[in-house]
PDBQT receptor file of N, H, CA, C and O in Angstrom, charges set to zero:
ATOM      1  N   MET A   1     -19.364   7.104  14.017  1.00  0.00    +0.000 N 
ATOM      2  CA  MET A   1     -19.177   6.581  12.681  1.00  0.00    +0.000 C 
ATOM      3  C   MET A   1     -18.408   5.263  12.788  1.00  0.00    +0.000 C 
ATOM      4  O   MET A   1     -17.487   5.144  13.596  1.00  0.00    +0.000 OA
ATOM      5  N   ASN A   2     -18.776   4.301  11.993  1.00  0.00    +0.000 N 
ATOM      6  H   ASN A   2     -19.524   4.398  11.336  1.00  0.00    +0.000 HD
ATOM      7  CA  ASN A   2     -18.040   3.045  11.973  1.00  0.00    +0.000 C 
ATOM      8  C   ASN A   2     -17.428   2.831  10.593  1.00  0.00    +0.000 C 
ATOM      9  O   ASN A   2     -17.670   3.612   9.673  1.00  0.00    +0.000 OA
ATOM     10  N   ILE A   3     -16.645   1.783  10.456  1.00  0.00    +0.000 N 
ATOM     11  H   ILE A   3     -16.449   1.149  11.203  1.00  0.00    +0.000 HD
ATOM     12  CA  ILE A   3     -15.941   1.540   9.198  1.00  0.00    +0.000 C 
ATOM     13  C   ILE A   3     -16.896   1.325   8.031  1.00  0.00    +0.000 C 
ATOM     14  O   ILE A   3     -16.578   1.679   6.895  1.00  0.00    +0.000 OA
ATOM     15  N   GLN A   4     -18.068   0.744   8.304  1.00  0.00    +0.000 N 
ATOM     16  H   GLN A   4     -18.326   0.456   9.226  1.00  0.00    +0.000 HD
ATOM     17  CA  GLN A   4     -19.018   0.498   7.226  1.00  0.00    +0.000 C 
ATOM     18  C   GLN A   4     -19.567   1.804   6.648  1.00  0.00    +0.000 C 
ATOM     19  O   GLN A   4     -19.771   1.902   5.438  1.00  0.00    +0.000 OA
ATOM     20  N   THR A   5     -19.810   2.808   7.496  1.00  0.00    +0.000 N 
ATOM     21  H   THR A   5     -19.645   2.728   8.479  1.00  0.00    +0.000 HD
ATOM     22  CA  THR A   5     -20.317   4.067   6.971  1.00  0.00    +0.000 C 
ATOM     23  C   THR A   5     -19.203   4.943   6.423  1.00  0.00    +0.000 C 
ATOM     24  O   THR A   5     -19.439   5.767   5.539  1.00  0.00    +0.000 OA
ATOM     25  N   ALA A   6     -17.996   4.773   6.937  1.00  0.00    +0.000 N 
ATOM     26  H   ALA A   6     -17.805   4.104   7.654  1.00  0.00    +0.000 HD
ATOM     27  CA  ALA A   6     -16.868   5.563   6.438  1.00  0.00    +0.000 C 
ATOM     28  C   ALA A   6     -16.432   5.095   5.057  1.00  0.00    +0.000 C 
ATOM     29  O   ALA A   6     -15.941   5.894   4.260  1.00  0.00    +0.000 OA
ATOM     30  N   CYS A   7     -16.603   3.822   4.770  1.00  0.00    +0.000 N 
ATOM     31  H   CYS A   7     -17.001   3.173   5.418  1.00  0.00    +0.000 HD
ATOM     32  CA  CYS A   7     -16.190   3.241   3.493  1.00  0.00    +0.000 C 
ATOM     33  C   CYS A   7     -17.390   2.576   2.833  1.00  0.00    +0.000 C 
ATOM     34  O   CYS A   7     -17.655   1.403   3.098  1.00  0.00    +0.000 OA
ATOM     35  N   PRO A   8     -18.126   3.292   1.980  1.00  0.00    +0.000 N 
ATOM     36  CA  PRO A   8     -19.305   2.699   1.357  1.00  0.00    +0.000 C 
ATOM     37  C   PRO A   8     -18.973   1.517   0.445  1.00  0.00    +0.000 C 
ATOM     38  O   PRO A   8     -19.824   0.656   0.222  1.00  0.00    +0.000 OA
ATOM     39  N   VAL A   9     -17.755   1.463  -0.083  1.00  0.00    +0.000 N 
ATOM     40  H   VAL A   9     -17.064   2.163   0.098  1.00  0.00    +0.000 HD
ATOM     41  CA  VAL A   9     -17.289   0.297  -0.827  1.00  0.00    +0.000 C 
ATOM     42  C   VAL A   9     -16.201  -0.342   0.017  1.00  0.00    +0.000 C 
ATOM     43  O   VAL A   9     -15.659   0.309   0.910  1.00  0.00    +0.000 OA
ATOM     44  N   PRO A  10     -15.869  -1.600  -0.241  1.00  0.00    +0.000 N 
ATOM     45  CA  PRO A  10     -14.823  -2.218   0.578  1.00  0.00    +0.000 C 
ATOM     46  C   PRO A  10     -13.558  -1.362   0.617  1.00  0.00    +0.000 C 
ATOM     47  O   PRO A  10     -13.043  -0.964  -0.428  1.00  0.00    +0.000 OA
ATOM     48  N   CYS A  11     -13.064  -1.083   1.811  1.00  0.00    +0.000 N 
ATOM     49  H   CYS A  11     -13.483  -1.406   2.659  1.00  0.00    +0.000 HD
ATOM     50  CA  CYS A  11     -11.925  -0.181   1.984  1.00  0.00    +0.000 C 
ATOM     51  C   CYS A  11     -10.683  -0.650   1.246  1.00  0.00    +0.000 C 
ATOM     52  O   CYS A  11      -9.924   0.172   0.731  1.00  0.00    +0.000 OA
ATOM     53  N   GLU A  12     -10.462  -1.966   1.185  1.00  0.00    +0.000 N 
ATOM     54  H   GLU A  12     -11.078  -2.634   1.603  1.00  0.00    +0.000 HD
ATOM     55  CA  GLU A  12      -9.242  -2.426   0.532  1.00  0.00    +0.000 C 
ATOM     56  C   GLU A  12      -9.211  -2.049  -0.947  1.00  0.00    +0.000 C 
ATOM     57  O   GLU A  12      -8.126  -1.884  -1.506  1.00  0.00    +0.000 OA
ATOM     58  N   THR A  13     -10.365  -1.907  -1.597  1.00  0.00    +0.000 N 
ATOM     59  H   THR A  13     -11.246  -2.041  -1.143  1.00  0.00    +0.000 HD
ATOM     60  CA  THR A  13     -10.366  -1.482  -2.993  1.00  0.00    +0.000 C 
ATOM     61  C   THR A  13     -10.163   0.016  -3.095  1.00  0.00    +0.000 C 
ATOM     62  O   THR A  13      -9.639   0.498  -4.099  1.00  0.00    +0.000 OA
ATOM     63  N   GLN A  14     -10.562   0.757  -2.088  1.00  0.00    +0.000 N 
ATOM     64  H   GLN A  14     -10.988   0.366  -1.272  1.00  0.00    +0.000 HD
ATOM     65  CA  GLN A  14     -10.445   2.202  -2.094  1.00  0.00    +0.000 C 
ATOM     66  C   GLN A  14      -9.046   2.659  -1.698  1.00  0.00    +0.000 C 
ATOM     67  O   GLN A  14      -8.578   3.682  -2.198  1.00  0.00    +0.000 OA
ATOM     68  N   LEU A  15      -8.370   1.936  -0.822  1.00  0.00    +0.000 N 
ATOM     69  H   LEU A  15      -8.750   1.105  -0.415  1.00  0.00    +0.000 HD
ATOM     70  CA  LEU A  15      -7.095   2.373  -0.294  1.00  0.00    +0.000 C 
ATOM     71  C   LEU A  15      -5.891   1.830  -1.068  1.00  0.00    +0.000 C 
ATOM     72  O   LEU A  15      -4.758   2.231  -0.799  1.00  0.00    +0.000 OA
ATOM     73  N   ASN A  16      -6.115   0.942  -2.007  1.00  0.00    +0.000 N 
ATOM     74  H   ASN A  16      -7.035   0.616  -2.225  1.00  0.00    +0.000 HD
ATOM     75  CA  ASN A  16      -5.050   0.371  -2.828  1.00  0.00    +0.000 C 
ATOM     76  C   ASN A  16      -3.939  -0.262  -1.995  1.00  0.00    +0.000 C 
ATOM     77  O   ASN A  16      -2.760  -0.092  -2.303  1.00  0.00    +0.000 OA
ATOM     78  N   ARG A  17      -4.303  -0.978  -0.959  1.00  0.00    +0.000 N 
ATOM     79  H   ARG A  17      -5.262  -1.116  -0.709  1.00  0.00    +0.000 HD
ATOM     80  CA  ARG A  17      -3.338  -1.699  -0.143  1.00  0.00    +0.000 C 
ATOM     81  C   ARG A  17      -3.052  -3.033  -0.820  1.00  0.00    +0.000 C 
ATOM     82  O   ARG A  17      -3.957  -3.659  -1.372  1.00  0.00    +0.000 OA
ATOM     83  N   PRO A  18      -1.793  -3.466  -0.778  1.00  0.00    +0.000 N 
ATOM     84  CA  PRO A  18      -1.453  -4.715  -1.460  1.00  0.00    +0.000 C 
ATOM     85  C   PRO A  18      -1.815  -5.948  -0.635  1.00  0.00    +0.000 C 
ATOM     86  O   PRO A  18      -1.944  -5.900   0.588  1.00  0.00    +0.000 OA
ATOM     87  N   ASN A  19      -1.969  -7.036  -1.350  1.00  0.00    +0.000 N 
ATOM     88  H   ASN A  19      -1.864  -7.076  -2.344  1.00  0.00    +0.000 HD
ATOM     89  CA  ASN A  19      -2.082  -8.338  -0.715  1.00  0.00    +0.000 C 
ATOM     90  C   ASN A  19      -0.715  -8.999  -0.779  1.00  0.00    +0.000 C 
ATOM     91  O   ASN A  19       0.049  -8.781  -1.719  1.00  0.00    +0.000 OA
ATOM     92  N   CYS A  20      -0.419  -9.799   0.218  1.00  0.00    +0.000 N 
ATOM     93  H   CYS A  20      -1.040  -9.976   0.982  1.00  0.00    +0.000 HD
ATOM     94  CA  CYS A  20       0.842 -10.526   0.245  1.00  0.00    +0.000 C 
ATOM     95  C   CYS A  20       0.896 -11.464  -0.967  1.00  0.00    +0.000 C 
ATOM     96  O   CYS A  20      -0.047 -12.220  -1.201  1.00  0.00    +0.000 OA
ATOM     97  N   PRO A  21       1.987 -11.423  -1.738  1.00  0.00    +0.000 N 
ATOM     98  CA  PRO A  21       2.082 -12.314  -2.896  1.00  0.00    +0.000 C 
ATOM     99  C   PRO A  21       2.242 -13.787  -2.506  1.00  0.00    +0.000 C 
ATOM    100  O   PRO A  21       2.032 -14.673  -3.335  1.00  0.00    +0.000 OA
ATOM    101  N   GLN A  22       2.608 -14.050  -1.259  1.00  0.00    +0.000 N 
ATOM    102  H   GLN A  22       2.778 -13.331  -0.585  1.00  0.00    +0.000 HD
ATOM    103  CA  GLN A  22       2.808 -15.428  -0.799  1.00  0.00    +0.000 C 
ATOM    104  C   GLN A  22       1.514 -16.043  -0.256  1.00  0.00    +0.000 C 
ATOM    105  O   GLN A  22       1.128 -17.136  -0.669  1.00  0.00    +0.000 OA
ATOM    106  N   CYS A  23       0.835 -15.336   0.681  1.00  0.00    +0.000 N 
ATOM    107  H   CYS A  23       1.149 -14.448   1.016  1.00  0.00    +0.000 HD
ATOM    108  CA  CYS A  23      -0.332 -15.939   1.341  1.00  0.00    +0.000 C 
ATOM    109  C   CYS A  23      -1.650 -15.205   1.057  1.00  0.00    +0.000 C 
ATOM    110  O   CYS A  23      -2.721 -15.718   1.382  1.00  0.00    +0.000 OA
ATOM    111  N   GLY A  24      -1.582 -14.005   0.454  1.00  0.00    +0.000 N 
ATOM    112  H   GLY A  24      -0.712 -13.588   0.190  1.00  0.00    +0.000 HD
ATOM    113  CA  GLY A  24      -2.800 -13.286   0.101  1.00  0.00    +0.000 C 
ATOM    114  C   GLY A  24      -3.363 -12.378   1.175  1.00  0.00    +0.000 C 
ATOM    115  O   GLY A  24      -4.390 -11.739   0.950  1.00  0.00    +0.000 OA
ATOM    116  N   SER A  25      -2.725 -12.297   2.340  1.00  0.00    +0.000 N 
ATOM    117  H   SER A  25      -1.890 -12.817   2.523  1.00  0.00    +0.000 HD
ATOM    118  CA  SER A  25      -3.214 -11.426   3.418  1.00  0.00    +0.000 C 
ATOM    119  C   SER A  25      -3.151  -9.960   2.992  1.00  0.00    +0.000 C 
ATOM    120  O   SER A  25      -2.230  -9.548   2.286  1.00  0.00    +0.000 OA
ATOM    121  N   LEU A  26      -4.140  -9.179   3.427  1.00  0.00    +0.000 N 
ATOM    122  H   LEU A  26      -4.888  -9.513   4.000  1.00  0.00    +0.000 HD
ATOM    123  CA  LEU A  26      -4.158  -7.747   3.150  1.00  0.00    +0.000 C 
ATOM    124  C   LEU A  26      -3.186  -7.050   4.091  1.00  0.00    +0.000 C 
ATOM    125  O   LEU A  26      -3.239  -7.250   5.304  1.00  0.00    +0.000 OA
ATOM    126  N   LEU A  27      -2.305  -6.237   3.536  1.00  0.00    +0.000 N 
ATOM    127  H   LEU A  27      -2.262  -6.074   2.550  1.00  0.00    +0.000 HD
ATOM    128  CA  LEU A  27      -1.340  -5.478   4.347  1.00  0.00    +0.000 C 
ATOM    129  C   LEU A  27      -1.833  -4.039   4.463  1.00  0.00    +0.000 C 
ATOM    130  O   LEU A  27      -2.370  -3.480   3.507  1.00  0.00    +0.000 OA
ATOM    131  N   LEU A  28      -1.648  -3.452   5.627  1.00  0.00    +0.000 N 
ATOM    132  H   LEU A  28      -1.211  -3.906   6.403  1.00  0.00    +0.000 HD
ATOM    133  CA  LEU A  28      -2.188  -2.123   5.873  1.00  0.00    +0.000 C 
ATOM    134  C   LEU A  28      -1.144  -1.021   5.910  1.00  0.00    +0.000 C 
ATOM    135  O   LEU A  28      -1.390   0.074   5.404  1.00  0.00    +0.000 OA
ATOM    136  N   ILE A  29       0.019  -1.287   6.498  1.00  0.00    +0.000 N 
ATOM    137  H   ILE A  29       0.219  -2.176   6.908  1.00  0.00    +0.000 HD
ATOM    138  CA  ILE A  29       1.026  -0.245   6.679  1.00  0.00    +0.000 C 
ATOM    139  C   ILE A  29       2.379  -0.752   6.203  1.00  0.00    +0.000 C 
ATOM    140  O   ILE A  29       2.823  -1.832   6.592  1.00  0.00    +0.000 OA
ATOM    141  N   ALA A  30       3.030   0.043   5.354  1.00  0.00    +0.000 N 
ATOM    142  H   ALA A  30       2.670   0.921   5.038  1.00  0.00    +0.000 HD
ATOM    143  CA  ALA A  30       4.366  -0.308   4.876  1.00  0.00    +0.000 C 
ATOM    144  C   ALA A  30       5.379  -0.189   6.012  1.00  0.00    +0.000 C 
ATOM    145  O   ALA A  30       5.254   0.670   6.885  1.00  0.00    +0.000 OA
ATOM    146  N   GLU A  31       6.379  -1.060   5.986  1.00  0.00    +0.000 N 
ATOM    147  H   GLU A  31       6.481  -1.758   5.277  1.00  0.00    +0.000 HD
ATOM    148  CA  GLU A  31       7.459  -0.997   6.967  1.00  0.00    +0.000 C 
ATOM    149  C   GLU A  31       8.318   0.238   6.744  1.00  0.00    +0.000 C 
ATOM    150  O   GLU A  31       8.730   0.891   7.702  1.00  0.00    +0.000 OA
ATOM    151  N   ARG A  32       8.589   0.560   5.481  1.00  0.00    +0.000 N 
ATOM    152  H   ARG A  32       8.254   0.029   4.703  1.00  0.00    +0.000 HD
ATOM    153  CA  ARG A  32       9.391   1.721   5.107  1.00  0.00    +0.000 C 
ATOM    154  C   ARG A  32       8.841   2.298   3.815  1.00  0.00    +0.000 C 
ATOM    155  O   ARG A  32       8.290   1.581   2.980  1.00  0.00    +0.000 OA
ATOM    156  N   SER A  33       8.999   3.606   3.666  1.00  0.00    +0.000 N 
ATOM    157  H   SER A  33       9.447   4.189   4.344  1.00  0.00    +0.000 HD
ATOM    158  CA  SER A  33       8.657   4.293   2.424  1.00  0.00    +0.000 C 
ATOM    159  C   SER A  33       9.774   5.274   2.115  1.00  0.00    +0.000 C 
ATOM    160  O   SER A  33      10.296   5.932   3.015  1.00  0.00    +0.000 OA
ATOM    161  N   ALA A  34      10.140   5.372   0.848  1.00  0.00    +0.000 N 
ATOM    162  H   ALA A  34       9.715   4.837   0.117  1.00  0.00    +0.000 HD
ATOM    163  CA  ALA A  34      11.216   6.281   0.462  1.00  0.00    +0.000 C 
ATOM    164  C   ALA A  34      10.882   6.918  -0.880  1.00  0.00    +0.000 C 
ATOM    165  O   ALA A  34      10.434   6.247  -1.810  1.00  0.00    +0.000 OA
ATOM    166  N   PHE A  35      11.107   8.216  -0.961  1.00  0.00    +0.000 N 
ATOM    167  H   PHE A  35      11.471   8.761  -0.205  1.00  0.00    +0.000 HD
ATOM    168  CA  PHE A  35      10.928   8.939  -2.216  1.00  0.00    +0.000 C 
ATOM    169  C   PHE A  35      12.235   8.912  -2.979  1.00  0.00    +0.000 C 
ATOM    170  O   PHE A  35      13.288   9.236  -2.429  1.00  0.00    +0.000 OA
ATOM    171  N   ASN A  36      12.173   8.524  -4.248  1.00  0.00    +0.000 N 
ATOM    172  H   ASN A  36      11.318   8.261  -4.695  1.00  0.00    +0.000 HD
ATOM    173  CA  ASN A  36      13.347   8.515  -5.111  1.00  0.00    +0.000 C 
ATOM    174  C   ASN A  36      13.309   9.754  -6.000  1.00  0.00    +0.000 C 
ATOM    175  O   ASN A  36      12.233  10.162  -6.440  1.00  0.00    +0.000 OA
ATOM    176  N   PRO A  37      14.462  10.356  -6.271  1.00  0.00    +0.000 N 
ATOM    177  CA  PRO A  37      14.489  11.560  -7.115  1.00  0.00    +0.000 C 
ATOM    178  C   PRO A  37      13.938  11.344  -8.522  1.00  0.00    +0.000 C 
ATOM    179  O   PRO A  37      13.618  12.312  -9.212  1.00  0.00    +0.000 OA
ATOM    180  N   ASP A  38      13.824  10.104  -8.951  1.00  0.00    +0.000 N 
ATOM    181  H   ASP A  38      14.083   9.317  -8.390  1.00  0.00    +0.000 HD
ATOM    182  CA  ASP A  38      13.273   9.850 -10.289  1.00  0.00    +0.000 C 
ATOM    183  C   ASP A  38      11.748   9.932 -10.318  1.00  0.00    +0.000 C 
ATOM    184  O   ASP A  38      11.138   9.654 -11.350  1.00  0.00    +0.000 OA
ATOM    185  N   GLY A  39      11.125  10.308  -9.202  1.00  0.00    +0.000 N 
ATOM    186  H   GLY A  39      11.621  10.534  -8.363  1.00  0.00    +0.000 HD
ATOM    187  CA  GLY A  39       9.679  10.505  -9.168  1.00  0.00    +0.000 C 
ATOM    188  C   GLY A  39       8.878   9.299  -8.731  1.00  0.00    +0.000 C 
ATOM    189  O   GLY A  39       7.702   9.190  -9.075  1.00  0.00    +0.000 OA
ATOM    190  N   HIS A  40       9.479   8.393  -7.984  1.00  0.00    +0.000 N 
ATOM    191  H   HIS A  40      10.435   8.482  -7.704  1.00  0.00    +0.000 HD
ATOM    192  CA  HIS A  40       8.790   7.205  -7.486  1.00  0.00    +0.000 C 
ATOM    193  C   HIS A  40       8.855   7.154  -5.964  1.00  0.00    +0.000 C 
ATOM    194  O   HIS A  40       9.811   7.628  -5.352  1.00  0.00    +0.000 OA
ATOM    195  N   ILE A  41       7.837   6.579  -5.376  1.00  0.00    +0.000 N 
ATOM    196  H   ILE A  41       7.060   6.193  -5.873  1.00  0.00    +0.000 HD
ATOM    197  CA  ILE A  41       7.854   6.276  -3.950  1.00  0.00    +0.000 C 
ATOM    198  C   ILE A  41       7.878   4.762  -3.832  1.00  0.00    +0.000 C 
ATOM    199  O   ILE A  41       7.008   4.072  -4.363  1.00  0.00    +0.000 OA
ATOM    200  N   ARG A  42       8.876   4.254  -3.136  1.00  0.00    +0.000 N 
ATOM    201  H   ARG A  42       9.584   4.814  -2.705  1.00  0.00    +0.000 HD
ATOM    202  CA  ARG A  42       9.025   2.814  -2.951  1.00  0.00    +0.000 C 
ATOM    203  C   ARG A  42       8.582   2.461  -1.534  1.00  0.00    +0.000 C 
ATOM    204  O   ARG A  42       9.032   3.063  -0.559  1.00  0.00    +0.000 OA
ATOM    205  N   HIS A  43       7.691   1.474  -1.439  1.00  0.00    +0.000 N 
ATOM    206  H   HIS A  43       7.325   0.985  -2.231  1.00  0.00    +0.000 HD
ATOM    207  CA  HIS A  43       7.195   0.992  -0.155  1.00  0.00    +0.000 C 
ATOM    208  C   HIS A  43       7.734  -0.418   0.074  1.00  0.00    +0.000 C 
ATOM    209  O   HIS A  43       7.647  -1.272  -0.808  1.00  0.00    +0.000 OA
ATOM    210  N   SER A  44       8.287  -0.656   1.253  1.00  0.00    +0.000 N 
ATOM    211  H   SER A  44       8.358   0.038   1.970  1.00  0.00    +0.000 HD
ATOM    212  CA  SER A  44       8.742  -1.991   1.653  1.00  0.00    +0.000 C 
ATOM    213  C   SER A  44       7.714  -2.567   2.615  1.00  0.00    +0.000 C 
ATOM    214  O   SER A  44       7.318  -1.915   3.580  1.00  0.00    +0.000 OA
ATOM    215  N   TRP A  45       7.285  -3.800   2.341  1.00  0.00    +0.000 N 
ATOM    216  H   TRP A  45       7.607  -4.330   1.556  1.00  0.00    +0.000 HD
ATOM    217  CA  TRP A  45       6.223  -4.445   3.109  1.00  0.00    +0.000 C 
ATOM    218  C   TRP A  45       6.745  -5.714   3.757  1.00  0.00    +0.000 C 
ATOM    219  O   TRP A  45       7.646  -6.365   3.227  1.00  0.00    +0.000 OA
ATOM    220  N   LEU A  46       6.174  -6.069   4.911  1.00  0.00    +0.000 N 
ATOM    221  H   LEU A  46       5.442  -5.540   5.342  1.00  0.00    +0.000 HD
ATOM    222  CA  LEU A  46       6.463  -7.317   5.601  1.00  0.00    +0.000 C 
ATOM    223  C   LEU A  46       5.128  -7.897   6.063  1.00  0.00    +0.000 C 
ATOM    224  O   LEU A  46       4.404  -7.274   6.839  1.00  0.00    +0.000 OA
ATOM    225  N   CYS A  47       4.817  -9.093   5.578  1.00  0.00    +0.000 N 
ATOM    226  H   CYS A  47       5.405  -9.599   4.947  1.00  0.00    +0.000 HD
ATOM    227  CA  CYS A  47       3.553  -9.739   5.936  1.00  0.00    +0.000 C 
ATOM    228  C   CYS A  47       3.643 -10.322   7.345  1.00  0.00    +0.000 C 
ATOM    229  O   CYS A  47       4.524 -11.133   7.631  1.00  0.00    +0.000 OA
ATOM    230  N   ASP A  48       2.732  -9.907   8.220  1.00  0.00    +0.000 N 
ATOM    231  H   ASP A  48       2.016  -9.248   7.987  1.00  0.00    +0.000 HD
ATOM    232  CA  ASP A  48       2.690 -10.442   9.582  1.00  0.00    +0.000 C 
ATOM    233  C   ASP A  48       2.263 -11.904   9.605  1.00  0.00    +0.000 C 
ATOM    234  O   ASP A  48       2.642 -12.647  10.510  1.00  0.00    +0.000 OA
ATOM    235  N   ALA A  49       1.480 -12.322   8.618  1.00  0.00    +0.000 N 
ATOM    236  H   ALA A  49       1.172 -11.719   7.882  1.00  0.00    +0.000 HD
ATOM    237  CA  ALA A  49       0.956 -13.688   8.619  1.00  0.00    +0.000 C 
ATOM    238  C   ALA A  49       2.003 -14.731   8.238  1.00  0.00    +0.000 C 
ATOM    239  O   ALA A  49       2.070 -15.798   8.849  1.00  0.00    +0.000 OA
ATOM    240  N   CYS A  50       2.832 -14.421   7.216  1.00  0.00    +0.000 N 
ATOM    241  H   CYS A  50       2.778 -13.555   6.720  1.00  0.00    +0.000 HD
ATOM    242  CA  CYS A  50       3.766 -15.448   6.742  1.00  0.00    +0.000 C 
ATOM    243  C   CYS A  50       5.222 -14.997   6.698  1.00  0.00    +0.000 C 
ATOM    244  O   CYS A  50       6.105 -15.821   6.461  1.00  0.00    +0.000 OA
ATOM    245  N   GLY A  51       5.498 -13.705   6.923  1.00  0.00    +0.000 N 
ATOM    246  H   GLY A  51       4.781 -13.035   7.116  1.00  0.00    +0.000 HD
ATOM    247  CA  GLY A  51       6.877 -13.220   6.938  1.00  0.00    +0.000 C 
ATOM    248  C   GLY A  51       7.437 -12.826   5.583  1.00  0.00    +0.000 C 
ATOM    249  O   GLY A  51       8.604 -12.447   5.488  1.00  0.00    +0.000 OA
ATOM    250  N   GLU A  52       6.641 -12.907   4.543  1.00  0.00    +0.000 N 
ATOM    251  H   GLU A  52       5.693 -13.215   4.620  1.00  0.00    +0.000 HD
ATOM    252  CA  GLU A  52       7.101 -12.523   3.200  1.00  0.00    +0.000 C 
ATOM    253  C   GLU A  52       7.438 -11.031   3.158  1.00  0.00    +0.000 C 
ATOM    254  O   GLU A  52       6.682 -10.208   3.675  1.00  0.00    +0.000 OA
ATOM    255  N   GLU A  53       8.570 -10.683   2.545  1.00  0.00    +0.000 N 
ATOM    256  H   GLU A  53       9.185 -11.351   2.125  1.00  0.00    +0.000 HD
ATOM    257  CA  GLU A  53       8.967  -9.293   2.347  1.00  0.00    +0.000 C 
ATOM    258  C   GLU A  53       8.926  -8.979   0.865  1.00  0.00    +0.000 C 
ATOM    259  O   GLU A  53       9.370  -9.784   0.046  1.00  0.00    +0.000 OA
ATOM    260  N   PHE A  54       8.388  -7.797   0.507  1.00  0.00    +0.000 N 
ATOM    261  H   PHE A  54       8.028  -7.143   1.172  1.00  0.00    +0.000 HD
ATOM    262  CA  PHE A  54       8.347  -7.382  -0.890  1.00  0.00    +0.000 C 
ATOM    263  C   PHE A  54       8.243  -5.869  -0.952  1.00  0.00    +0.000 C 
ATOM    264  O   PHE A  54       7.976  -5.215   0.056  1.00  0.00    +0.000 OA
ATOM    265  N   THR A  55       8.454  -5.317  -2.135  1.00  0.00    +0.000 N 
ATOM    266  H   THR A  55       8.671  -5.849  -2.954  1.00  0.00    +0.000 HD
ATOM    267  CA  THR A  55       8.369  -3.868  -2.314  1.00  0.00    +0.000 C 
ATOM    268  C   THR A  55       7.381  -3.551  -3.422  1.00  0.00    +0.000 C 
ATOM    269  O   THR A  55       7.165  -4.344  -4.339  1.00  0.00    +0.000 OA
ATOM    270  N   THR A  56       6.789  -2.373  -3.314  1.00  0.00    +0.000 N 
ATOM    271  H   THR A  56       6.965  -1.729  -2.570  1.00  0.00    +0.000 HD
ATOM    272  CA  THR A  56       5.952  -1.834  -4.369  1.00  0.00    +0.000 C 
ATOM    273  C   THR A  56       6.464  -0.431  -4.681  1.00  0.00    +0.000 C 
ATOM    274  O   THR A  56       7.142   0.183  -3.857  1.00  0.00    +0.000 OA
ATOM    275  N   SER A  57       6.145   0.066  -5.848  1.00  0.00    +0.000 N 
ATOM    276  H   SER A  57       5.595  -0.433  -6.517  1.00  0.00    +0.000 HD
ATOM    277  CA  SER A  57       6.587   1.390  -6.249  1.00  0.00    +0.000 C 
ATOM    278  C   SER A  57       5.439   2.103  -6.951  1.00  0.00    +0.000 C 
ATOM    279  O   SER A  57       4.730   1.512  -7.765  1.00  0.00    +0.000 OA
ATOM    280  N   ILE A  58       5.268   3.374  -6.625  1.00  0.00    +0.000 N 
ATOM    281  H   ILE A  58       5.844   3.854  -5.963  1.00  0.00    +0.000 HD
ATOM    282  CA  ILE A  58       4.262   4.183  -7.312  1.00  0.00    +0.000 C 
ATOM    283  C   ILE A  58       4.948   5.402  -7.905  1.00  0.00    +0.000 C 
ATOM    284  O   ILE A  58       5.910   5.922  -7.339  1.00  0.00    +0.000 OA
ATOM    285  N   ARG A  59       4.456   5.846  -9.030  1.00  0.00    +0.000 N 
ATOM    286  H   ARG A  59       3.674   5.424  -9.489  1.00  0.00    +0.000 HD
ATOM    287  CA  ARG A  59       5.010   7.012  -9.698  1.00  0.00    +0.000 C 
ATOM    288  C   ARG A  59       4.262   8.250  -9.228  1.00  0.00    +0.000 C 
ATOM    289  O   ARG A  59       3.032   8.261  -9.170  1.00  0.00    +0.000 OA
ATOM    290  N   VAL A  60       5.005   9.276  -8.897  1.00  0.00    +0.000 N 
ATOM    291  H   VAL A  60       6.004   9.267  -8.944  1.00  0.00    +0.000 HD
ATOM    292  CA  VAL A  60       4.417  10.554  -8.487  1.00  0.00    +0.000 C 
ATOM    293  C   VAL A  60       4.425  11.464  -9.714  1.00  0.00    +0.000 C 
ATOM    294  O   VAL A  60       5.476  11.755 -10.285  1.00  0.00    +0.000 OA
ATOM    295  N   LEU A  61       3.246  11.899 -10.101  1.00  0.00    +0.000 N 
ATOM    296  H   LEU A  61       2.392  11.663  -9.637  1.00  0.00    +0.000 HD
ATOM    297  CA  LEU A  61       3.149  12.769 -11.273  1.00  0.00    +0.000 C 
ATOM    298  C   LEU A  61       3.565  14.184 -10.911  1.00  0.00    +0.000 C 
ATOM    299  O   LEU A  61       3.322  14.634  -9.791  1.00  0.00    +0.000 OA
ATOM    300  N   PRO A  62       4.187  14.888 -11.840  1.00  0.00    +0.000 N 
ATOM    301  CA  PRO A  62       4.578  16.272 -11.564  1.00  0.00    +0.000 C 
ATOM    302  C   PRO A  62       3.348  17.132 -11.290  1.00  0.00    +0.000 C 
ATOM    303  O   PRO A  62       2.273  16.891 -11.838  1.00  0.00    +0.000 OA
ATOM    304  N   ARG A  63       3.517  18.112 -10.455  1.00  0.00    +0.000 N 
ATOM    305  H   ARG A  63       4.391  18.308 -10.009  1.00  0.00    +0.000 HD
ATOM    306  CA  ARG A  63       2.423  19.022 -10.102  1.00  0.00    +0.000 C 
ATOM    307  C   ARG A  63       2.079  19.897 -11.305  1.00  0.00    +0.000 C 
ATOM    308  O   ARG A  63       2.960  20.456 -11.958  1.00  0.00    +0.000 OA
ATOM    309  N   GLN A  64       0.791  20.003 -11.580  1.00  0.00    +0.000 N 
ATOM    310  H   GLN A  64       0.075  19.549 -11.049  1.00  0.00    +0.000 HD
ATOM    311  CA  GLN A  64       0.328  20.845 -12.686  1.00  0.00    +0.000 C 
ATOM    312  C   GLN A  64       0.285  22.287 -12.243  1.00  0.00    +0.000 C 
ATOM    313  O   GLN A  64      -0.217  22.592 -11.161  1.00  0.00    +0.000 OA
ATOM    314  N   ALA A  65       0.802  23.172 -13.061  1.00  0.00    +0.000 N 
ATOM    315  H   ALA A  65       1.209  22.924 -13.940  1.00  0.00    +0.000 HD
ATOM    316  CA  ALA A  65       0.808  24.596 -12.714  1.00  0.00    +0.000 C 
ATOM    317  C   ALA A  65      -0.514  25.256 -13.014  1.00  0.00    +0.000 C 
ATOM    318  O   ALA A  65      -0.673  26.454 -12.779  1.00  0.00    +0.000 OA
TER     319      ALA A  65
């Protein structure tokens, strides 16, 4: 199997990976991730292309019973 058959649509749209806000490069792996008790996961990113550092945050929804 290759990446084209594994991802019928462009993988970057499917995986929700961010682009660097400075140079636009696609980032694949966060440098750090931390769960906050308020229900958010914060990801810290470092762009290999230009050195820009930034964070993203996603909300974790409560589990449905």
